[in-house]
Every structure is written in C-alpha cells, then in structure tokens.
N, C-alpha and C positions, 0 to 999 in steps of 0.2 A: 566539327569535321574538317579535316585538312583539305586545302585546295592546292592547285598546281603552283600558285604563287608561294605558298608555304614551303613546298618541296624545293622550288628554285632558290628561295632565300636561305634555307638551311644547307642545301648542297653547294651554295656559292656559285650558281650558274644562272643563266637567263631562263625566262619562261620558254623562250623559243627552243633552247637546248633540251629542256624537259619534254617539250612537245615532240621534238625530233626523235628522242629516245623512245617515247611511247609509240610513235608511228613508224619507227624504223626507217627514217628518211634522212638523207644527207650523211656526211661523214662525221662520226662521233667516236672519239678514242674509247677503247675498252675501259680505260681507267675512269673516264667520265661516266660511261654507261653504268659501271659497277657502283659508282658513288651515288648516282641518281636512284638506282634501284634500291640501294641500301637505305637511302633517305626515305623513299616511299614506304619501305617496310617499317622503318622506325616511326613514321607518322601515321601508319596504317592508312595510307592514301589509296583510294580506289578511283581510277579514271571513269568519267561518265561515258559509257560505251555508246549511248544514243547520240550524244553530242559529237563524239569522235566519228561515228559512222556518217552523220550528216556532213561533217567537214570533209571526210574522205570520199563521200558519195559511194561508200562500200561498207557493208556491215561485217564482212568476213564470216557470215553465217549462211549455211545451206540448209534449206528445208528438205526433210525426208518424209514422204507420206507412204506408209505401207499398210497392208490390210490388218496385220496382227503381229506385234513384236514377240508374242509368246509362241508363235509358229516357229519351229526350229530353223527352217530355211531363212525366213525373214530376220530372225534373231541373229543368225550368223552373218547375213548380208549387212544388217545395220552395224554390227560390230566392225566389219571390214571397212565399210564406208566411213565410219567415225575415225578409224585409224588413219586411213589414207587422206581424209579431209584435214585432219590435224597436222599431218606432215606438210601440207600446203598452206597452213596458217588459218584454216577454217574451223568453225565450230558447227555442230549439227543441232538442228531443232527437229525433234522426232514427233511424228503424228501418227496415231493409229486410226485408220478409217473404218475398220470392221466392215468394209464393203458397203457402207451406207452413203448414198449420194449426198444427202443433206450434211452429213458430218464431214465428208470430203470437201464439199463446197465451203463450209465454214473454215476448215483448216487452210484451204487455198487463200481465202480472204485474209485470214490471220497472218499468213506468211507474207502476203503482199503488204499488209499494214506494218509489219515489222521490217520491211525493206530488206528481205533476205536477198543474197546475191544470185541465188538460183534455186531450183526445185528439182529434186530427184523423185520421180513418180513411180512407186511400186504398186499403186492402187489406182484402178481406172474404172470408175463408175459414172463419171460425168460425160456429157456430150463433147465431141471433138472441139466444137466452137469455143467451149469454155476454157479449154487449154490454149487454144490459139490466141485468145484475148489476154493472156497473162502478161505478154510483153516482157518476159524475163527469160534468162537462160533455163532451159528445161532439158531433162533427160528422162526417158521412159524405159521401164522394164517390161518386156514381153507384150508390148502393144505398140503398133505403129499407128500414130494418130495424125500424121501429116508429113508431107515431103520436106518441110522446113524444121522438123523437130527430130533430133537424133534419138535412136532407140538402141537398146542392148538386149540381146537374148542369146541363149545357147542354141545350138543347131538342133532344134526340137524335132524336126523331121528325121534327121539322121539318128537321133536317139530312139525314136520309134522303130526305125528300120533295124537298129542293133538289137533291140529287145526281141523283135520277131525272129531275127536270124538265130539268136541264141536258143529260143524255145524250140524252133524247128530243128536245130542241131541236137537238142536233147531228146528228140523224138516225140515232142508234144504236139498233138493234133486236135484235142478238145480244149481249145484255148479261149479264155475269156479276158475281158478288159474292163477296168474301172477308171474313169477319167473325170476331169472337171466338167463344168457345164459348157457344152459346145455352143450354146446360144450366145455366150460372151465372146466378143471379138478379141480373143487373146491369142498371141502367137504360140502359146503352149498347146493349143488345140492341134498343132501340127505333129505333136507326138502321136496322137491318135491316127492322123492321116498316114504318117510313115509306117506305123505298125500295121494298119489294115492293108495298105498298098503292098507291103512286102509279103504278107500272108496270102493275099489274093494272087500274087505273082506265082505262088506255089499251089494254087488251086484250093486254098483254105480260107474260110471266113470265120471270124470269131463266133462262138456259139452264143455269146451274150456280150452286150456293151451296156454298162450302167454308168449314168452321169450323176454328179453331185447336184445339189440345188444351186441357186445363184450365188450363195455365199460359199464359194468352193473351198475356203480355208477353215470352215467350221467343222471341227473334228467330231462332234457328236453324231454326225450322220454316217461316218465311215463304217462303224460296226454294223449298222443297219444295212448298208449297201452290200457288205460282204456276206452277211447272213442271208439276205435275199438271193444273192447269187448261188450260194451253196445249197439252199433249199430247192431252188428252181432248176439247178444244173449240177446235180451231185456227180456227174460224169467228168466235170472239168479236171484237166490234168496240168494246165499251164495258165498262169495269170500274170498279165502286165498291168500295173497301175501307175498312174502318172505322178505319184509322189511317194516318198519313202514312208511318210506317216500313214498313208493308206496301206502300204505294204506291211507295216508293223501291226496294224489292226487285223489285216488279213491273216498274217502268221498266227496271231493269238487265236482267232476264231477257228482256223483250220485245225490247229493242234487240239483245241478244246473239243472238237468233234471227233477226235480219235484218228485223224488222218496224219500222215507223215509228210514232212517237208525235208528234202525235195522228192522223196521216193514216190509219193502219191501225187503231189502237186508242186510244180516249180513256181517260184514267185520272183518277179523282177520289179523293182521300184524305179524312182527317178529323183535325182537331186544329189544323192550321197551326203545327206546330213550326217553329223557325227554319230547320232543314235543308230544309224544303219549298221555300223560296225560293232555296236555295244550289245545288241540283242543276240540271243542264241536260238536258232542258227543265224549267222550274219546275213544281212539282206544284200543280194545281188542287185546292182543298181546302175543307172546311167548317171555319171558324174557331171554336174555343171561346174564350170570353173568359177566358183562363187567369189573368191578373192579377186581374181582378175577382172570379173564383171564389176565389182565394187570399185576397184582402182580406176577402171576405165570410166565409170560414171562420174567420179570426182574430176578426172582429167578433162572430160567433155564439158563439164560446167566451167572449169578453170579456163579452158581454151575459148569458150564463148565469151566469157567476161573480158578476156584479152583480145577479143575480135580476131582470133586466129582461125585458120581453116580447120574444119572438122569433117569427119565421115558420118553421114546420117544413118547408114545401116551397119550395125556392128553385131555380127553373128559369130559367136565363139564356138570352137569345136568341143564336142563332148567325148567322154571316154567310157568304156564299159568296165565296171569293177565287179568281177565275179567273186561271190562269196558262197556260203553254204546253202542258200535257198534254191540254187539251181544245180 
C-alpha cells in the first residue's frame, strides 16, 4: 500500500508539499497540485482520513439524524443537506432513528466517537439535557431545546392559518383535522394551533381532531386514522392534515368510498413534497422551503465551527400551493 512518502518521492516534491495539497493549505501552484494528484492516482494512494482529522482537529463530517429517510420530506431534506454540505467541503453521516430513544442515543454517541464537526438533529426523542451535553455545534429542526442551540422551522402557525382561511373561503364548515401527536414537544404542533385559532375566530370548531401515535412518521397508521374519521364523521366536507403523506392516504380512502374531491371534501396537506404534485388530483398544500432550510442548517453548523455569530431562532415563511384537492 502506497504511503505519503511514496507519493512525494515519485512526484519529486516534499512530504510537506503533498500534505499541503491534501489539506488545501498554503500556496501551491496548480501545476504542482495536478502532479501530486496524478501521482496519487497512479499509486492508488488513499490518505488516512482519521489521521488527517486528528491533525486538523476537524473531520469535515456532519452527522444528520432523521426519523426515517424513506419518508419523502426527510428524504428530500437529506438530499439538500448533503448537496449544500458538499459545497462547503463537508461529508454527511446519515442516521435513521425511527423515533426510538435508545437508537437515537446510540447514534449520538457514535457521532461523538467519530469526532464529527457538528450534528443536524431532525429527530428529537431524547431529553433536552442529553443534547445540551454534546458540546458540539448542533442545529435542530422543528424543536426548540434550549436558548443556546439554534433551531430551524417553517412558520408552522401561519401555515395552519392559511389552511383554515382557504377552507373557509371554499365554504367548508364541517372541517376535520389530522395531525401528529400533540404530546410531543414539536414546533410542528403550531400548525394545529394556527388552524384551530383561525377557525374559532370565525365561530367554527373542527368537528374532529385525530392524532397519530408517538411515531408520527409511521405511515401504517395513516389509513386507519382517515378511515376512523370518515366512519365517525361522514358529514366532513373539509380536511386539513399536517403532512402531504397523510393527505395522499386521505385522498385514496375518500375516493375509495365513492366521494369526490374537492366537490364533496376539500383536502389540504403540508410540506409540498414532490409526490403532492404527482397524484391526481394534485394535493393543495402548505409549502415548506425545504432547500433553504437545509442550506441554512449547514450554514449554521459552519458558522458555529468558525465561532461566528448566529441567529438562534430561524423561522422561514411558508406559501400556499393550491392544486386540485380544493
């Protein structure tokens, strides 16, 4: 196996020069860089990343913990985070927690052991103290876990308000709601608060509110929740759900029961995942600026590493995307 000394000898440069090329430090002419990289390729040389990270005291790796990468929203989020991280010279170490505290704890310990430069938390089942003790740059999504840890979310409350306003404008008065588990301390719960507040301002209360179990991203329960709603409240004429995946399940069940969308029931989702525009009829939804959120997460990690000033509360605006389900 080739060593850095072998590369230096064949390239006709010093070991220090090869090290500077690898770590992008100091002035090295492009001709010399090209010669070193060509020699590395010829010798099939692979630098020891662990040794390099210890030397630099920086691994150039960001840990990303999300509930489930197969969930379309988190899949899109992970894709954008990886893209923007790469633009800043970082790699991503991806972890699926499946909302299991023990699994999330193991991943946190693994990331610490691998000396990652920061952690982006999209899954939050641990106690706040366990996050506070990480002593690493952290960014959280949709959960505020302390005044010293920056968080990112869309304007969930305004999203709920927008959904209520649209259903009211469509003349819907027998309105129902399906949401995540409100017992979890998630900022996404404010979608429900904004929706209910706006309805009540017009003298209307939801005829039913159904919550998921604690694993809010487990898709198996969505059909059951929709079926329960339609059986218990056949009079429903408007439905706001707090994810597009639930909206797609609702659309399928409503049509299967012989009812028309949007003529009999209007449906509004949340997120604007790509699938929301692929199904027929297309899902009206509240769009989260997912790429900007991902870009900002990487930026907040980078700024913490550089000990630059950051904003702790990062709430991004949402937009209403009206399609055929309303």
